[in-house]
C-alpha positions in Angstrom: -103.5 -167.9 -100.7 -101.0 -170.3 -102.4 -100.5 -171.6 -105.9 -99.1 -175.1 -106.6 -95.7 -175.1 -108.2 -93.0 -177.7 -108.7 -91.0 -178.0 -105.5 -87.7 -179.7 -104.7 -88.0 -183.2 -103.3 -89.1 -183.2 -99.7 -89.6 -179.5 -99.5 -93.3 -179.7 -98.5 -92.4 -182.0 -95.7 -89.7 -179.8 -94.6 -92.1 -176.8 -94.5 -94.6 -178.9 -92.5 -91.8 -179.7 -90.0 -91.0 -175.9 -89.8 -94.8 -175.1 -89.1 -94.9 -177.8 -86.3 -91.7 -176.5 -84.7 -93.1 -172.9 -84.8 -96.4 -173.8 -83.4 -94.9 -175.3 -80.3 -92.9 -172.1 -79.5 -95.6 -169.9 -78.1 -94.5 -166.3 -78.6 -91.5 -165.6 -80.8 -89.6 -162.6 -82.0 -88.4 -162.8 -85.7 -85.4 -161.0 -86.8 -86.8 -159.5 -90.0 -84.7 -158.0 -92.8 -87.1 -158.3 -95.6 -84.8 -160.7 -97.5 -86.0 -164.1 -99.0 -85.3 -166.1 -95.8 -86.7 -163.7 -93.2 -89.7 -163.0 -95.2 -90.4 -166.7 -95.6 -89.9 -167.3 -91.9 -92.1 -164.4 -90.9 -95.0 -165.7 -93.1 -94.6 -169.1 -91.6 -94.6 -167.8 -88.1 -97.6 -165.7 -88.6 -99.5 -168.7 -90.0 -98.4 -171.0 -87.3 -98.8 -168.6 -84.2 -101.0 -165.8 -85.4 -100.1 -162.0 -85.6 -100.6 -161.5 -81.9 -97.8 -163.9 -81.1 -95.1 -162.9 -83.5 -93.1 -159.8 -82.9 -91.0 -158.9 -86.1 -88.2 -156.6 -85.4 -86.0 -154.9 -88.2 -82.8 -153.5 -87.0 -81.5 -150.4 -88.8 -77.7 -150.0 -88.6 -76.0 -147.4 -90.7 -74.4 -150.2 -93.0 -77.9 -151.7 -94.0 -79.0 -150.2 -97.3 -81.7 -147.5 -97.0 -83.8 -149.2 -99.7 -83.7 -152.5 -98.0 -84.9 -151.0 -94.7 -87.8 -149.3 -96.4 -88.8 -152.6 -98.3 -88.7 -154.4 -95.0 -91.2 -151.9 -93.5 -93.5 -152.3 -96.5 -93.1 -156.1 -96.5 -94.1 -156.5 -92.9 -97.2 -154.4 -93.2 -98.3 -156.4 -96.4 -97.8 -159.8 -94.4 -100.0 -158.6 -91.7 -97.2 -158.4 -89.2 -99.1 -156.0 -86.8 -96.4 -156.2 -84.2 -93.6 -154.9 -86.4 -90.8 -152.6 -84.9 -88.0 -150.6 -86.6 -85.2 -150.1 -84.2 -82.4 -147.6 -85.1 -78.8 -148.9 -84.2 -76.0 -146.5 -83.8 -72.6 -147.5 -85.7 -70.8 -149.9 -83.5 -67.3 -148.7 -82.8 -65.9 -152.1 -83.0 -66.8 -152.3 -86.9 -65.2 -149.0 -87.8 -62.3 -150.5 -89.5 -64.2 -153.4 -91.0 -62.3 -156.2 -89.0 -62.0 -159.9 -90.2 -64.4 -160.8 -87.3 -66.9 -158.2 -88.5 -69.7 -160.7 -89.0 -69.3 -162.3 -85.5 -69.1 -158.9 -83.8 -72.1 -157.6 -85.8 -74.3 -160.7 -85.0 -73.3 -160.4 -81.4 -74.3 -156.8 -81.1 -77.4 -157.1 -83.1 -78.9 -160.2 -81.7 -78.0 -159.1 -78.0 -80.3 -156.2 -78.8 -82.9 -158.3 -80.0 -82.7 -160.6 -76.9 -83.1 -157.3 -74.8 -86.3 -156.5 -76.7 -87.7 -159.9 -76.5 -87.2 -160.1 -72.7 -88.9 -156.8 -72.4 -91.8 -158.1 -74.4 -91.8 -161.5 -72.5 -91.0 -163.3 -75.7 -89.1 -166.6 -75.1 -87.5 -167.3 -78.6 -85.6 -165.1 -80.9 -85.5 -166.5 -84.5 -83.3 -165.8 -87.4 -83.5 -166.9 -91.1 -80.4 -169.0 -91.5 -80.8 -171.9 -93.8 -78.9 -175.1 -94.7 -77.0 -173.5 -97.6 -75.6 -170.8 -95.2 -73.3 -173.6 -93.7 -71.3 -173.8 -97.0 -69.9 -170.2 -96.8 -67.5 -168.8 -94.4 -70.1 -167.4 -91.7 -68.5 -166.5 -88.3 -71.9 -164.9 -87.5 -73.2 -168.4 -86.8 -70.9 -168.7 -83.8 -72.5 -165.7 -82.3 -76.0 -166.9 -82.9 -75.1 -170.1 -81.1 -73.5 -168.5 -78.2 -76.7 -166.4 -77.8 -79.1 -169.2 -78.1 -80.8 -167.8 -81.1 -83.2 -170.4 -82.9 -82.8 -171.0 -86.6 -86.0 -172.8 -87.6 -85.3 -172.9 -91.3 -82.0 -174.7 -90.6 -83.5 -177.0 -88.0 -86.1 -178.2 -90.5 -83.4 -178.8 -93.2 -84.8 -176.1 -95.5 -82.2 -175.1 -98.1 -82.4 -172.0 -100.3 -84.0 -173.7 -103.4 -86.7 -174.9 -101.1 -87.3 -171.5 -99.6 -87.5 -169.8 -103.0 -89.7 -172.6 -104.3 -92.2 -172.4 -101.3 -92.1 -168.5 -101.3 -93.3 -168.6 -105.0 -96.0 -171.0 -104.0 -97.1 -168.9 -101.1 -97.1 -165.7 -103.4 -94.3 -163.8 -101.6 -92.8 -161.1 -103.7 -89.4 -162.1 -102.3 -89.4 -165.5 -104.0 -86.8 -164.3 -106.6 -85.3 -161.4 -104.8 -81.5 -161.2 -105.0 -79.2 -161.6 -101.9 -78.7 -158.2 -100.2 -75.9 -158.6 -97.5 -74.9 -155.6 -95.7 -72.7 -152.9 -97.2 -69.8 -153.9 -95.2 -69.3 -157.0 -97.2 -68.3 -154.6 -100.3 -65.1 -153.4 -98.4 -61.9 -155.5 -97.6 -61.2 -156.2 -94.1 -59.2 -153.2 -92.5 -60.9 -150.6 -94.6 -62.0 -147.6 -92.7 -65.9 -147.2 -92.7 -67.8 -143.9 -92.7 -71.2 -142.6 -93.9 -69.7 -141.3 -97.3 -68.2 -144.8 -98.3 -71.4 -146.6 -97.4 -73.5 -144.0 -99.6 -71.0 -144.4 -102.4 -71.7 -148.2 -102.3 -75.4 -147.9 -102.2 -75.7 -145.3 -104.9 -73.2 -147.2 -107.2 -75.3 -150.3 -106.8 -78.4 -148.3 -107.6 -76.8 -147.3 -110.9 -76.0 -151.0 -111.7 -79.7 -152.0 -111.0 -80.7 -149.0 -113.4 -78.7 -150.9 -116.0 -80.5 -154.2 -115.4 -78.1 -155.9 -112.9 -79.9 -156.2 -109.6 -77.6 -158.6 -108.1 -74.4 -156.9 -109.1 -71.9 -155.9 -106.5 -69.8 -152.7 -106.3 -66.9 -153.6 -104.2 -64.5 -150.7 -103.2 -60.8 -150.9 -102.8 -59.9 -147.2 -101.9 -60.8 -145.2 -104.9 -61.0 -148.2 -107.2 -64.5 -149.9 -107.8 -64.6 -153.5 -108.7 -67.8 -154.6 -110.2 -69.0 -158.2 -109.9 -71.8 -159.4 -112.0 -72.9 -162.8 -113.3 -70.2 -164.4 -115.5 -72.5 -165.0 -118.3 -73.4 -161.3 -118.5 -70.2 -159.8 -118.3 -70.1 -158.8 -122.1 -73.6 -157.2 -121.8 -72.4 -155.3 -118.7 -69.5 -153.7 -120.4 -71.7 -152.6 -123.3 -74.1 -151.1 -121.1 -71.6 -149.3 -119.0 -70.1 -147.8 -122.0 -73.4 -146.9 -123.4 -74.6 -145.1 -120.1 -71.3 -143.5 -119.2 -71.2 -145.6 -116.0 -67.4 -144.9 -115.2 -68.1 -141.1 -115.3 -71.1 -141.5 -113.1 -69.2 -143.7 -110.7 -66.4 -141.1 -110.8 -68.6 -138.4 -109.6 -69.3 -140.5 -106.6 -65.5 -140.7 -105.8 -64.4 -143.9 -107.9 -61.3 -142.9 -109.7 -60.9 -146.3 -111.2 -63.7 -148.6 -112.3 -63.1 -152.3 -113.3 -65.1 -155.4 -114.1 -64.1 -158.5 -112.3 -63.6 -161.2 -115.1 -64.3 -163.9 -112.5 -67.9 -162.8 -112.2 -70.0 -162.5 -109.1 -68.9 -164.9 -106.2 -70.9 -164.8 -103.0 -68.4 -164.0 -100.2 -65.6 -163.2 -102.5 -64.2 -161.0 -99.8 -63.6 -164.3 -97.8 -61.4 -166.0 -100.6 -57.8 -166.5 -100.0 -55.6 -163.6 -101.3 -54.1 -165.9 -104.0 -56.3 -164.9 -106.6 -59.7 -166.3 -105.3 -59.0 -170.0 -105.8 -61.5 -171.8 -103.6 -59.7 -174.9 -102.9 -61.2 -178.0 -101.2 -61.2 -177.2 -97.7 -62.2 -180.5 -96.4 -60.1 -181.7 -93.5 -57.1 -183.8 -94.1 -58.5 -186.6 -92.0 -56.5 -189.6 -93.2 -52.8 -190.0 -93.4 -53.2 -190.6 -97.2 -54.9 -187.4 -97.7 -52.6 -185.4 -95.7 -49.6 -187.1 -97.5 -51.1 -186.2 -100.9 -51.6 -182.6 -99.9 -48.0 -182.1 -98.6 -46.6 -183.9 -101.7 -48.5 -181.6 -104.0 -47.0 -178.6 -102.2 -43.6 -180.0 -102.4 -43.8 -180.7 -106.0 -45.2 -177.2 -106.8 -48.6 -178.4 -107.9 -50.4 -176.4 -105.2 -49.1 -173.3 -103.8 -48.4 -172.7 -100.2 -51.3 -170.3 -99.7 -53.7 -172.7 -101.2 -52.3 -175.6 -99.1 -53.1 -173.4 -96.0 -56.5 -172.8 -97.2 -57.1 -176.7 -97.3 -55.8 -177.0 -93.8 -57.8 -174.0 -92.4 -59.9 -176.3 -90.1 -56.9 -177.7 -88.4 -57.4 -179.2 -85.9 -61.2 -178.9 -85.4 -64.4 -177.4 -87.0 -65.6 -174.6 -84.9 -69.4 -174.4 -84.8 -70.0 -172.3 -81.8 -72.1 -175.0 -79.8 -69.7 -177.7 -80.9 -66.1 -178.3 -81.8 -65.7 -181.3 -84.2 -62.3 -183.1 -83.9 -61.5 -183.6 -87.6 -58.1 -185.2 -87.1 -59.0 -188.0 -84.8 -58.7 -190.4 -87.7 -55.1 -189.5 -87.9 -54.5 -190.0 -84.2 -56.5 -193.1 -83.5 -57.9 -194.4 -86.7 -61.6 -193.6 -86.5 -63.5 -190.2 -86.5 -65.2 -188.5 -83.7 -68.7 -189.7 -83.2 -71.7 -187.3 -82.2 -73.4 -188.2 -79.0 -76.8 -186.7 -79.6 -78.3 -187.0 -76.1 -78.4 -183.6 -74.6 -77.9 -181.7 -77.8 -80.9 -180.0 -79.4 -82.3 -181.2 -82.6 -81.1 -178.1 -84.5 -77.4 -178.6 -83.3 -77.5 -182.3 -84.5 -78.9 -181.2 -87.9 -76.3 -178.6 -88.2 -73.5 -181.0 -87.4 -74.8 -183.5 -90.0 -74.9 -180.9 -92.6 -71.5 -179.6 -92.0 -70.0 -183.1 -91.9 -71.9 -184.2 -95.1 -68.8 -184.1 -97.4 -66.4 -185.2 -94.9 -66.7 -188.9 -94.8 -68.9 -191.4 -92.8 -70.8 -189.8 -89.8 -72.2 -191.8 -86.9 -74.4 -190.3 -84.2 -75.6 -192.3 -81.1 -78.3 -192.2 -78.5 -80.4 -190.1 -81.2 -84.0 -189.3 -80.0 -86.7 -189.9 -82.4 -87.6 -186.3 -83.0 -83.9 -185.5 -83.6 -83.7 -188.4 -86.1 -86.7 -187.1 -87.9 -85.2 -183.5 -88.2 -81.9 -184.9 -89.4 -83.6 -187.2 -92.0 -85.5 -184.3 -93.4 -82.3 -182.2 -93.7 -80.1 -185.1 -94.9 -82.3 -187.6 -96.7 -79.4 -189.9 -97.4 -78.9 -190.5 -93.7 -80.0 -193.7 -92.2 -81.9 -194.2 -88.9 -81.5 -197.4 -86.7 -84.4 -196.9 -84.2 -83.6 -199.8 -82.2 -79.9 -198.9 -81.8 -80.9 -195.3 -81.6 -78.1 -194.5 -84.2 -77.9 -192.3 -87.3 -75.4 -192.9 -90.0 -74.5 -191.0 -93.1 -71.8 -191.6 -96.0 -72.1 -195.6 -95.5 -71.0 -195.9 -99.1 -67.6 -194.4 -98.2 -66.7 -196.9 -95.6 -63.8 -199.2 -96.7 -63.9 -202.7 -94.8 -60.8 -204.5 -94.0 -59.9 -208.0 -92.9 -61.3 -209.6 -89.8 -64.7 -209.9 -88.2 -66.0 -208.7 -84.8 -68.7 -210.8 -83.1 -71.4 -209.3 -81.0 -73.0 -211.6 -78.6 -76.2 -210.9 -76.4 -77.6 -212.8 -73.4 -81.2 -211.9 -74.4 -83.2 -210.1 -76.9 -83.7 -207.1 -74.5 -79.9 -206.4 -74.9 -80.4 -205.7 -78.7 -80.5 -202.0 -78.4 -77.0 -202.0 -77.0 -75.9 -204.6 -79.4 -77.2 -202.6 -82.5 -75.2 -199.6 -81.3 -72.2 -201.8 -81.1 -72.8 -203.2 -84.7 -73.4 -199.9 -86.4 -70.3 -198.5 -84.6 -68.1 -201.4 -85.9 -69.6 -201.2 -89.5 -69.1 -197.2 -89.8 -65.5 -197.7 -88.7 -64.9 -200.2 -91.4 -65.1 -203.5 -89.5 -67.2 -206.4 -90.4 -69.4 -207.6 -87.6 -71.9 -210.3 -87.0 -74.7 -210.9 -84.3 -75.4 -213.8 -82.1 -78.3 -213.0 -80.0 -80.3 -214.5 -77.1 -77.7 -217.1 -76.0 -77.9 -216.4 -72.1 -76.5 -218.6 -69.5 -80.0 -219.8 -68.7 -79.9 -222.0 -71.8 -76.2 -222.5 -72.3 -76.9 -225.2 -75.2 -77.6 -222.2 -77.3 -74.3 -220.6 -76.9 -72.6 -223.9 -77.6 -74.3 -224.4 -80.9 -72.6 -221.1 -82.0 -69.2 -221.6 -80.4 -67.4 -222.3 -83.8 -68.5 -219.1 -85.3 -67.5 -217.1 -82.3 -64.1 -218.7 -82.5 -63.7 -217.3 -86.2 -63.9 -213.7 -84.9 -61.0 -211.4 -84.0 -62.6 -209.9 -81.0 -66.0 -210.5 -79.3 -68.4 -208.0 -77.6 -70.5 -209.8 -74.9 -73.5 -208.0 -73.8 -75.5 -209.0 -70.8 -77.9 -207.6 -68.1 -79.2 -209.5 -65.0 -76.1 -211.0 -63.2 -73.9 -210.5 -66.4 -72.6 -214.2 -66.2 -72.5 -214.6 -70.1 -69.1 -212.6 -70.2 -67.3 -215.1 -67.9 -68.7 -218.1 -69.7 -67.6 -216.8 -73.3 -64.3 -215.7 -71.7 -63.6 -219.3 -70.4 -64.5 -220.8 -73.8 -62.6 -218.7 -76.5 -59.2 -217.4 -76.9 -60.2 -214.1 -78.5 -60.2 -211.0 -76.5 -63.7 -210.5 -74.9 -65.0 -206.9 -74.2 -68.0 -207.1 -71.9 -70.9 -204.7 -71.8 -73.3 -204.8 -68.8 -76.7 -203.6 -69.7 -79.4 -202.1 -67.5 -81.8 -204.9 -68.3 -83.2 -206.8 -65.2 -85.5 -206.5 -62.2 -84.8 -204.6 -58.8 -81.6 -206.2 -57.5 -80.0 -205.8 -61.0 -79.7 -202.2 -60.0 -80.0 -200.8 -63.6 -76.9 -202.7 -64.6 -74.9 -202.2 -61.6 -75.1 -205.8 -60.6 -74.1 -207.0 -64.0 -71.2 -204.5 -64.1 -69.8 -205.8 -60.7 -70.1 -209.4 -61.8 -68.3 -208.8 -65.1 -65.5 -206.9 -63.1 -65.0 -209.9 -60.9 -65.2 -212.3 -63.7 -63.2 -215.6 -63.0 -62.3 -215.7 -66.8 -58.9 -214.0 -67.2 -58.5 -211.0 -69.3 -62.2 -210.0 -69.8 -62.3 -206.2 -70.5 -65.5 -204.3 -69.1 -66.8 -201.1 -70.4 -69.6 -199.0 -68.8 -73.2 -199.7 -68.5 -75.0 -199.9 -71.8 -72.0 -198.7 -73.6 -72.3 -200.5 -76.9 -70.2 -197.8 -78.5 -67.5 -197.8 -76.3 -67.1 -201.6 -76.5 -67.0 -201.5 -80.3 -64.3 -198.9 -80.3 -62.2 -201.3 -78.2 -62.9 -204.3 -80.4 -62.1 -202.2 -83.5 -58.6 -201.2 -82.0 -58.0 -205.0 -81.5 -58.9 -205.8 -85.1 -56.9 -202.9 -86.5 -53.8 -204.3 -84.6 -54.4 -207.8 -86.0 -54.6 -206.2 -89.6 -51.4 -204.3 -89.0 -49.7 -207.6 -87.8 -50.7 -209.3 -91.0 -49.5 -206.4 -93.2 -46.1 -206.4 -91.3 
C-alpha cells in the first residue's frame, strides 16, 4: 500500500521507467544491503517480477556494520523477499591496508561473487542500487561495476536520491529517511592497517553517537585519535551532549586516546578530499584555453595553491567511467568537444555519460535510439531530442556563436535525417547554419533560385543519395568549400549509398571533399573547421 506525498518533478515518471525496465528482465539478483537505495530497488523488483523471480543477496564482509547486516535480514523478510540469502565473505587480503583503490577492489571482489551466485541460480542480471547522485562523488567502485556488467536500474532510470527517498516514503518503506551507512573502511585513512579490533572500535563508537541523538555522525579514526563528524548546524549541541555524557572517557575505554570534533561538520566522502584542508575546488576539466590560462594564472599569483590546482586538473586528460573514457581536452586540441556516438552503447551508459557531463559544457550525442533518448530525457530533463536527426543535445545555452554561416543543402526530403544531424552538430559547436532542402538535380531550377543564399555561406554541406550528382553541380556553381555527404537513399542500384559515394569521389567539380555514407556529423566537423579558420583569418 502507498500513500500520496509530494514528489520531485518527474519522479513518478522515472519510477514508471524503472518498473518497465525491471519487468523486461525476467529473473534478477539484487545486491541488498538494507540501505535506502537497495531497499527501494528490491521493492520495485518484487513488484515488477514477483518474489519467485527475485533473488536478494546480502554479502557480509567483516567491514560491514553488524547492526546493518541484521537490519538487512529483517527488511528482506518484511518486504516479502522469500529468496533472500545471507552470504559470509572472508576479509579480502587486498584490503588489509585500506588502499586508495579500496572501493574498486571491494566492488570487484564482492560483485564477482554475486555473479557466481547468479550463474548458479540461472539468473541473467545482477542489479545494484547506484543512483544519479552517486556520480557526483569519487566512486571508483563504479568502474568495477561497469567492467563486470552489473546493471544499475536506478541510475538508468535517472532516479536521484531525493526521488528515491520521496518515493520510498510514499511506498511506506521504513528506510525512506535512513541515513547513509557506508562500510566501516571509509572511517579510516588510506594506508591504515585494518583488523577486527579497529572495526569494532568504529562501530561501538558510532553506536555511542547514536545514543546521543546523532544517527548520521561519523567516527573517523587516525591512529588513537578519533575525529567526529556531525552536521555543522548541530556541532554546539554535540559538544554539550558529549560533555554531559562523558563521551571522551567512554571512547577512551574503546582505545581512542584523543577525541576531537571536526569543525567543518559532516562531509560525505571526506576521506576523498585533497590533503590541503578539505577544500573541494571546482574539478571541472580545463577544457578551453581561457579556462586553463585562468587556472595557471591563479596558481602563479598565489590565489590558488598548487595542491588545489592539481585537484582541478585531476581529470586530465580524460574522464574515466569504466565503460567509456571521455576526452575532456579535445577542445584544447581541435576546437570542439568529443561527441557521444550512442549507437552500440546501452541506454544506461548514455544516461551516465550525460549525467557526468552535465556541468562541463555543451553535450551532443548522435545516432540515438528512441528508447535511449527517453531514458536520457528522464534523467536530464534539460536535454533536447531531435528525433529526425537522431541527436540529443544538452547545454545549448552555453554555446557561443561566432561569425560566418554554414549552409546545409539536400537533394531530397529523404536526406533530411542526415541534414538534421549536420545542423545540430554545427550549432552545438558554435557555428550558425541554415538549411536548403529538396533542391536535387531533377529540378535544377529549385537550386538556382537559392544560389545567392548559398554563396553567402563560408562552407557548404551538400547531401544527396541516388547518383549523388548534386555535389558536383553545387561545386561547379560556388567558390565556397563543398563537403559532400552520400546518403543511403535510393533504389537497388544505389547500393545503400555506395553509388552516390563513388559519384562524389569522381566529381568533375574540382575540390569537392567527400565524407562517409550518411555521415552528417563528420561533414559538419569539416565545415566547422573551415569556418573556424576563416574567423581566425579575420581576427589576424
